C-alpha positions in Angstrom: -19.9 -141.4 -201.9 -23.4 -140.1 -202.9 -23.9 -136.5 -203.5 -26.7 -134.8 -201.6 -29.6 -133.6 -203.7 -31.2 -130.3 -203.0 -34.9 -131.2 -203.5 -36.2 -128.0 -201.8 -38.3 -125.8 -204.2 -39.8 -122.3 -204.0 -42.3 -121.7 -201.3 -45.7 -120.2 -202.0 -44.7 -117.0 -200.2 -41.6 -116.6 -202.4 -43.7 -117.1 -205.5 -46.2 -114.5 -204.3 -43.5 -112.0 -203.6 -41.9 -112.6 -207.0 -45.3 -112.2 -208.7 -46.0 -109.0 -206.7 -42.7 -107.5 -207.7 -43.3 -108.5 -211.4 -46.8 -106.8 -211.2 -45.2 -103.7 -209.7 -42.5 -103.5 -212.4 -45.0 -104.1 -215.3 -47.5 -101.7 -213.8 -44.9 -99.0 -213.4 -43.8 -99.5 -217.0 -47.3 -99.5 -218.3 -48.1 -96.3 -216.3 -45.1 -94.6 -217.8 -46.1 -95.7 -221.3 -49.7 -94.5 -220.9 -48.5 -91.2 -219.5 -46.1 -90.7 -222.3 -48.6 -91.8 -224.9 -51.2 -89.4 -223.5 -48.7 -86.6 -223.5 -47.8 -87.3 -227.2 -51.5 -87.2 -228.1 -52.0 -83.9 -226.3 -48.9 -82.5 -227.9 -50.1 -83.6 -231.4 -53.4 -81.9 -230.8 -51.8 -78.7 -229.6 -49.5 -78.8 -232.7 -52.6 -79.2 -234.9 -54.4 -76.5 -233.1 -51.5 -74.0 -233.5 -51.2 -74.9 -237.1 -55.0 -74.3 -237.7 -55.1 -71.0 -235.9 -52.0 -69.7 -237.7 -53.3 -70.8 -241.1 -56.7 -69.2 -240.3 -55.1 -65.9 -239.1 -52.8 -65.7 -242.2 -55.8 -66.3 -244.5 -57.9 -63.6 -242.8 -55.1 -61.1 -242.6 -54.1 -61.6 -246.3 -57.6 -61.3 -247.7 -58.6 -58.4 -245.4 -55.5 -56.5 -246.5 -56.7 -56.8 -250.1 -60.1 -55.4 -249.3 -61.1 -52.6 -251.6 -58.3 -53.1 -254.2 -59.5 -51.6 -257.5 -63.1 -51.8 -256.2 -65.2 -49.2 -258.1 -67.0 -46.3 -256.4 -70.4 -47.1 -255.0 -69.5 -50.7 -254.0 -68.8 -51.5 -250.3 -65.5 -53.4 -250.1 -66.2 -54.6 -246.5 -69.4 -55.9 -245.0 -69.2 -56.5 -241.2 -71.6 -58.5 -239.0 -71.2 -58.3 -235.3 -72.7 -61.8 -234.7 -70.4 -63.1 -232.0 -68.6 -65.0 -233.6 -68.3 -62.2 -236.1 -68.6 -62.5 -239.8 -66.8 -60.5 -242.5 -67.3 -60.2 -246.2 -64.7 -58.6 -248.5 -64.4 -57.6 -252.1 -61.3 -56.9 -254.2 -60.2 -57.0 -257.8 -58.4 -60.2 -258.9 -56.8 -58.3 -261.9 -57.8 -61.2 -264.1 -59.4 -58.8 -266.6 -58.1 -55.6 -268.0 -60.0 -53.1 -270.1 -63.0 -55.3 -270.8 -66.1 -53.1 -271.5 -69.6 -53.5 -272.9 -69.5 -52.3 -276.5 -73.2 -52.8 -277.4 -76.3 -51.7 -275.5 -78.0 -54.8 -274.0 -81.6 -55.0 -275.5 -82.8 -56.7 -272.4 -81.4 -57.9 -269.0 -81.3 -61.5 -270.1 -79.4 -60.8 -273.4 -75.8 -61.9 -273.9 -73.1 -59.2 -273.3 -71.0 -58.1 -276.2 -67.6 -56.9 -275.0 -64.5 -55.3 -276.2 -61.1 -56.4 -274.7 -59.6 -59.7 -273.9 -62.0 -62.1 -272.1 -59.9 -65.2 -272.6 -59.0 -65.3 -268.8 -62.7 -66.1 -268.1 -64.1 -69.6 -268.0 -67.6 -71.0 -267.9 -69.0 -70.8 -264.4 -66.9 -67.8 -263.3 -68.6 -65.0 -261.5 -67.9 -61.4 -262.6 -69.1 -57.9 -261.8 -70.7 -55.6 -264.3 -70.4 -51.9 -263.4 -72.0 -48.8 -264.8 -69.5 -45.9 -264.1 -72.2 -43.3 -264.9 -74.6 -44.4 -262.1 -71.9 -46.1 -260.0 -73.9 -49.2 -259.7 -73.5 -52.8 -260.7 -74.0 -56.5 -259.8 -72.4 -59.9 -259.7 -73.5 -62.6 -262.2 -72.4 -66.0 -263.3 -70.9 -66.4 -266.8 -72.4 -69.6 -268.3 -70.6 -69.5 -271.6 -67.5 -67.6 -272.7 -67.2 -67.0 -276.5 -63.7 -65.7 -276.8 -63.7 -65.5 -280.6 -66.7 -63.1 -280.7 -66.1 -61.5 -277.3 -69.5 -62.5 -276.0 -70.6 -63.5 -272.5 -73.7 -65.4 -271.8 -75.5 -65.6 -268.4 -78.4 -68.0 -269.1 -78.9 -69.0 -265.4 -79.6 -65.5 -264.2 -80.8 -62.3 -266.0 -79.4 -59.1 -264.8 -81.5 -56.6 -262.8 -81.4 -54.2 -265.8 -79.8 -53.7 -269.2 -76.3 -52.2 -269.2 -75.0 -49.8 -271.9 -71.9 -49.1 -273.8 -68.9 -48.4 -271.6 -70.0 -50.5 -268.6 -67.1 -52.5 -267.2 -66.7 -56.2 -266.7 -64.5 -56.8 -263.6 -63.3 -60.2 -262.3 -63.7 -59.3 -258.6 -63.4 -61.7 -255.7 -66.2 -61.6 -253.0 -65.3 -63.7 -250.0 -67.0 -64.3 -246.7 -65.5 -65.7 -243.5 -67.4 -67.0 -240.5 -67.5 -69.7 -237.8 -69.7 -72.8 -238.5 -71.1 -74.2 -235.3 -74.2 -75.8 -236.9 -72.7 -78.7 -239.0 -70.8 -80.2 -236.1 -71.2 -78.5 -232.7 -68.3 -80.5 -231.2 -65.9 -79.3 -233.9 -66.6 -75.7 -235.0 -64.8 -74.6 -238.1 -63.6 -71.4 -239.8 -65.4 -71.3 -243.1 -64.6 -69.4 -246.3 -67.1 -69.0 -249.2 -66.6 -67.3 -252.5 -69.6 -65.9 -254.4 -71.5 -68.6 -256.2 -69.5 -71.4 -254.5 -70.2 -73.8 -251.7 -68.6 -73.0 -248.3 -65.1 -74.5 -247.7 -63.5 -75.4 -244.4 -60.4 -73.3 -243.9 -59.6 -74.2 -240.3 -60.8 -77.0 -238.0 -61.7 -76.4 -234.3 -61.8 -72.6 -234.6 -64.2 -71.5 -231.9 -64.3 -67.7 -232.1 -63.7 -64.8 -234.4 -63.9 -61.3 -233.2 -63.2 -58.3 -235.5 -62.9 -54.7 -234.6 -62.5 -51.7 -237.0 -60.4 -48.7 -236.4 -61.8 -45.7 -238.3 -60.1 -42.7 -239.7 -61.4 -40.7 -236.7 -59.6 -43.1 -234.3 -62.8 -44.7 -233.0 -63.0 -48.5 -232.7 -66.3 -50.0 -233.7 -67.8 -53.5 -234.3 -69.7 -52.5 -237.5 -68.5 -49.5 -239.5 -71.1 -47.4 -241.2 -68.9 -46.9 -244.3 -66.1 -49.2 -245.4 -64.1 -46.2 -246.7 -63.7 -45.0 -243.1 -61.8 -48.2 -242.1 -58.1 -47.7 -241.6 -57.2 -50.8 -239.5 -58.8 -54.1 -238.8 -58.1 -55.9 -235.5 -58.6 -59.7 -235.7 -58.9 -62.0 -232.7 -59.1 -65.7 -233.4 -59.5 -68.6 -230.9 -58.9 -72.3 -231.5 -59.1 -75.4 -229.3 -57.9 -79.0 -229.4 -59.9 -81.6 -231.2 -60.5 -83.7 -228.1 -61.5 -82.7 -224.5 -58.7 -82.9 -221.9 -59.8 -83.6 -218.3 -56.6 -82.0 -217.0 -57.6 -78.7 -218.6 -59.7 -76.3 -216.7 -62.1 -75.7 -219.6 -61.9 -79.3 -220.8 -60.3 -78.2 -224.0 -56.9 -76.6 -224.4 -57.2 -73.3 -226.3 -55.0 -70.8 -228.0 -55.8 -67.2 -229.1 -54.1 -65.0 -231.6 -54.5 -61.3 -232.4 -53.2 -59.3 -235.3 -53.8 -55.9 -236.8 -54.2 -55.3 -240.5 -53.8 -52.0 -242.3 -56.2 -51.6 -245.1 -54.7 -48.9 -247.3 -56.9 -49.7 -250.3 -59.9 -48.4 -248.5 -58.2 -45.1 -247.6 -57.6 -44.2 -251.2 -61.1 -44.8 -252.5 
């Protein structure tokens, strides 16, 4: 007896239905993957944004808190610019030098400075402040050569504005400026930090706004204080955004803002 053979194959309609089902399954899987992938990218950007804004705020708060530390009379420890985004410049003593004074009258402003005290913490290229306590005036200058054995400081690239006499102080003070840079790359504004005599450094990417207000000893809140010694508290508002635009966000970019208040006790005691 011969067995019957089933020679009937798949019809065109069945194949089309199977293909359609396959397309639906693959399309659904691809849609889920793309959605999850986009969500991961957005979350990574948000994480980077939060890290940038926290780091920027911590830097600003730490340095502003130091403003005025061991700064001599006659020198403003805070310079404010209400430029929207705002700019702030602060000065404070690094304590790298102790008891370093000029022990010989400078014959001319370009002459080397003969000192008493330990100048070994200084290096060629450092910036220091020379201060005359009698007139309560001074200036920053770059040290081009440190002669530790003879306690001499040379400043060949820049003469001073005047000669300084015996008893003038040499102070290793920090002078730092913070601002938002929109010029270099308008699509990616940055929080910049620059120390005196140095090139600006990027401290935080995609930082879009910096607003600073100053609470004075009188209780008034101002954008630009007349005297730094009147400042008792600094209110910092910092805004950051994601690196890439997000069409699902109302303003294209996802943003975060932080505010903190910093007490500046060093200014109150000067």
